[in-house]
N, C-alpha and C positions, 0 to 999 in steps of 0.2 A: 777565527777572524781573518787570519792571513789567507786561508783558502778561500773564504768568501770574497775578499778583495781580489784575489787572483781570477776567480771565476768572473767577477764583475768586469774587470779590465779586459779579460778575453772576449766577453760579450760585446763590450764597447768597440774593441778593435775589429771584430767581425762585422759589426754593423757599419762601421766606417769604410771597410773594405768593400762591402756590398754596395755602398753608395758610390764609391769612386770607380770600382772596376766593373765594367759591363759584362753581361753574359753573352754567350754565343747566340747567333741566329737573329732573324727578323722578329719584331714584335707584331702582334695582331693589329688590325686597324683600330679596334676598340682600346687596346692598351696604348697605342701611339697617341690617340686622341686624348685619353685620360692623362698621360704624362704631359702632353703639350698644353692641355687645359690648365693643369695645376701649375706648370711652370709659367705660362703666360699670365695666369691670374695673380700669382705672387709678384711677378715682375711689373705687371701693369698697376697693381695696387701700390707698389713702391714708387712707380713713376708718378701716379697721381698724388701719393704722399709727398713727393718732392715739390710738386706744384702747391700743394696745401702748406708745406713748410715755409715756402717762400711767401705765400699770402699772409700767413700768420706771423712770421718772424720779420717780414719785411713790409713792403708796400705794393700796391698795384703796379707802380712803375717798375719795380724789380721783376714782378711777374711778366711784364711787358718786355723788359730786357731779355729775360730768359727765352721767352717765346720768339722774339725777334732773332736772337742768335741762332736758335734752331732753324728758323724760317730761312735765314740767309744761307746756311750751309746745306740744308737738306736737298735742294734741287741738284746742286753740284755733286754731292755724295751719291745721290740716286743715280745720276748719269754715270758716274765713275764705277758704281757697283755692277752696272750692266745686267742686273738681276741674275748674276751668275748662280746664286743659290737655287733659283728656279730652274735654270738650265741644267745644273748638276742633278737636281733631284729627279728631273724627267729624262735624264740621259740614260734611257733603258738599255741602250746597246754599248754603254761605256766607251764612247768614242774618244773621250779626252780624259787624261790622267789628272789626278788632283793637283800634282805639281805644276801642270799647266794653268789650271784655274788659279792657283795661288800666285804664280808669276804674273799673270795678267792683273790680278787684284792689287798686288803691290805697286805696280806701275801706275794704275788709274788712281789708286788712293792718294799716292804722293802727289800726282798732278792736281787732284781735286783739293787737297789741303792748300797748295800754292795759290789756287784760284780763290779760295775762301779768304786766305790771308790778304791777297791783293784787294779783294772786294772790301774787307774790313778797313783796310788802310786808305782807300781812295773815295769811299762813299760819304765821307764827312761826318761820321758819328762822333759823339763825345768819347772821351778816352775810356771811361768805364764800360760803355757799350761795345767799343772796339775790342777790349780785352775779353769781354764775355764771348764775342763772336769767335775770336782766336782759340779761346780755351775749349769751347763747344766744338770747334772744328777738329781739335786733337781728339776729343772724346768720340766724335762720330767716326774718325779715321780708325780708331781701335775697334769700334763696333763693326766696321766694314771688314776688317781682317778676321774677326770672330765669325762673321757671317759665312765666309768661304769654308771654314771648318764645319760650321752647321750644315752646309750643303752636302758635304761628305756623309755626315751622320744621317741626314734626312734621306739621302739616296739609298743607304743601307736600312731605311726604315727602322732607325733606333732613335726615336724622338726623346727617349728618356735621357740620353746624354745632354741634349740641348736644354731639356727642362731642369736637370740638376744645375747646369751652369747659370740659368736664369734665376734659380732659387738662390744661388750664391750671390750673384751680382745685385739683385734687386734690393735686399735689406742692406747690403754693404754700401750701395750707392746712396740710399736714402740717409743712412747714418753719416756718411762723408759729406753730403751736400748740407744736411741740416746743421751738423757740427761747425763746418767752416763758415757758413753764412751767419750763424749765431756768434761765432768768435770774431769774425772779420767784418761783418756787415757788407759783404761784397759778394755778388753773384759770380764774378770771375773766379774767385777762390773756391767757391762751391763747385764750379765747372772743372777746375783743376782736380778736385777730389774725385769727380766722376771719371776723369781720364785715368787717374792712378788706380782706382778700383778695377776698372775694365782691363787695363793692362796687366795687372797682377793676376786676374782670373784667367786671361788668355794664356799667359806664360806658364802658370803653375797648374792649371786644371784642363783647360780646353785642348791645348796641344797634347797633353798627356793622353787624354781620352781618345783623340784621333790616332795615336799610335796604337792604343789598345784595340780599337776597332779594326785596324788593318791586320794586327797580329791574330785576332780572334777569328776573322772571317777568312784570312788567307788571300784576300784580294791584292792584285798587283797595284801598288800605288806608291808614289814618291811624295813624302810629306815635306820635302824641300822644294823651293821653286825650280821648275825645269825650264831653263832658258833656251827654248827652241823658237826663234823668232817667227819662222813661217807658220808653225802650228798655233802659236800664241796669237798671231795676227789673224789667222782663220777663225779662231775662237772668238776673238774680239769682234770680227765682222758678223759672225752668227748672232752674238749676243747684243750687238749695237742697237738694233730696233727696240729691244726690251729696255735697254738702258735709257733710250730717249723717251720710251713710254713712261718709265718710272719717274724721269725728270719732269715730264709734263704733268704726271699725276701729282707729284710733289708741289709743283708750281700751282696746279689747280686748287690744292688744299691751302696753299700759302698766299695766293693772290689776295684774299681778304685781309690777311695780316699786314701785308705790305701797304695796302691802300688805307686800312685803318690807322696804321702807325703814321703814315704821312698826312692823312686828312684830320684825324681825331686825336692823335697823340698816343704815347706809350701807356697811359693810364687806361684809356678805353680799350686798347689792345690787351692789357692785362685782364680786364673783365671778360672780353671775348674769348680769349685763349682758355681761361678757366672754365667757362661754360662749355666750350667746344670739347675740352679734354674729357668730359664725362661720357662721351660716346665710347671711350676706351673699354668700358665694361662689355659692350657688344662686340667690339673689334677684337677682344681677347677670345671670345668663343669662335668668331669667324676665322681668325688666324689659326687657332688650334685645329679646327675641322679642316680648313683648306690645306694647311701644311701636312696634316696626317693623310688626307685623302689624294694629295697630288700624285704621289707615285703610283697609287692604284688607278687613278684616272689615265695616267700616261701608258701604263701597261695595257689597259682596256683599248685605248685608242690605237696603240702601235699593233696590236694583235687583231684589230678589226672588229672587236666585240663592242659595237656601237650601242647595242641594247644595254650592256652593263654600264657603259659610259653615260648614257642617258639617265639610267635609273639612279646612279650614284649622284650625278650632278643635280638631278631633280630634287633629291632628298636635301642636298646642301642648300639649294635655292629656297626650298620651303622653310628650312630652318632659318635662314636669313630673313625671310619675310616675317615669320612669327616673332623672331628677336626684335625686329624693327618696331612691330606693333606694341610690344611689351615696353620698349624704351620710350615710345611716344606717350604711352598711358602713364608711365612714372612721371614724365615731365609735366603732363597735364594735371595730375592729381597732387604731386609733391614738389613741383618745381621750386617755388619760392622758399619754403622752409628747408629743402634739401640744400640749395645754394647757400643759405645762411648758416646752416649747420656745418657744412663741409669747408666753407671759406669763412667769410665775415658778412656782416649785414650789407655791406656795400655791394657785394656780388649778387645779391638778391633783388637788385633794382630792375632787371630786365627778364621777367619770367616768360613773356611772349617770345622774346628772342631765343630763350632756351628751348622752348617747345619747337620752334622752327628749326633750330640746329639739330634737334633729335629726329625730326622728320627727315631731314637731309641725311642723318647718320643711318636711319633705318633703310632708306633707299640705297645707300652706299653699301650696306651689308650684302644685299642682293647682287649688286654689280661686282663686288669683290669675289664672290663665289663664281660668277660668270668669268671673271678675269683668270681665276685658277683654272677653269675648264679651257679657256683659250690657250693658256700656256701649256697644259697637259696635251692638248691637240697640236702642239707646235705651231700655233698661229701667231708667229712672232712679228713679222713685218706689218701685217694688217692692223695690229694694235696701235701703231704709230699714228696713222691718220685719225683713228677713233679718239686717242688721247689728245691729239692736237685740236680737234674740233671741240672737245669738252673744255680744254684749258682756255681756248680762245673765247668760248662762251662765258667762262667764269671771269676772265679778265675784263671783257666788255660789260658784263653785268655789275661787277664791283665798281668800275669806273663810273657807271651811270647811277647806280642805286645807293652806294655808300655815302656819297656827298649829300644826297637828298634825303635818305631814309636812315642813315647812321648804321648801327649794328644790325638792325632788322634788314637793311638793304643787303648786307653781307650774307646773312642767313638765307634770305629768299634766293639769292644767286646760287648758293650751294645746293638748294632744293632743285632748281632748274637743271643745273649741270649734272647732278646725280641721276635724275630721271633720264636725261639724254644719254648718259653713259650706259645705263641699263638697256635702253632701246638699241643702240648701235651694237652693243656686245651680243645681244640676242641674234641680231642679223648675221654677225660674223660666225657665231657658233652654228646657226642653222646652215650656213654655207659649208662649214667644215664637216658637219655630219652628213652632208649630202655627197661629199667626196669620199673616195675610197683611200684610206691611208696606205701610202706606198712603202714607207720605211720610217725609222725613228727620226730622220732629219727632215721629214716632209714639213713644208711650210705653206701656209695658206696666205 
């Protein structure tokens, strides 16, 4: 009996070490996709679970508060992130050290939180809503710091590290949010729980795995911030267009939320946010494929293998299109009962809006893959006017259509802007593929 217990304990310890300690070498594209897909599925399911928990434990107004808190902080954090993870992952020539990426991210994240805090204080929200915005700002700040560690892991084509972290954070976040909202009846305390979970995983798990990847690969990297102002400033200037692009992209998706909250109220915003969040099923696949394929796309482009670049990108775009069609079919056939089952009967009152939102989502899957292609081709600055045009279209469309057509007006606006984004992205990529890549820092 004692020997059996000893063998069992040894087996458990070995499995735990295999989970925590990475192996040497890059993973294949298939393995990276598989890990990323599993990690993103678990994390996305738990993110959706948090929204469901709010809907079932609270009210549509609470869902609206949570959505508004994320919508206020997201554009600021996106700008501050400067999409450094994408820059890291496609830095095929290793021009910048991890410590320089980390130093820049620490500075920009601190500034971003200050902006979010000021916005929460001066925009005239009720006290509970203001606290939700502040707590979610802290939560997104920790996510931002984790993201720069993920950039190192993605650069080394070890998406399994990232997947393991997401598999840890997803369920823990869901438990923390659900338990605290149930006990306190406050979304703000639920957001504090999210912050605590992500901070613990960053300090105890993600940072440790970053050390392991450096040790196992023998790559030169400083895992502490490297405060070299000139190089950090140069990196910031390189990544700034992508930061502005991500801010505009976030504004583009959040403009409907701002207008709905101001025009129709937090309750209607709760309905809209819950329906819109169901596109996460497709986004999970898109993110997994795009993140896994980005380093390969970048290598193909930097080496002048445009045929390989086109072939891989075409497969990604075809996958996005097929996924979009499937999403729309599900919404058409099962929209009303699905919303009632996942949330409550109140959320099933707008089936036509749900179908329109899924059409917009399907188009956005294709444009997301085109975005990965532009970043891999180092087309940084040209993405800024593209995103600006799309965001302006969404803002104008929401201002015109939401007051007159309500939630359907917001959904129609998202369809128009997603289609415009696809068209402009195709033009940029066609231009990039006609040019001969000169070096890894080449920009179109």
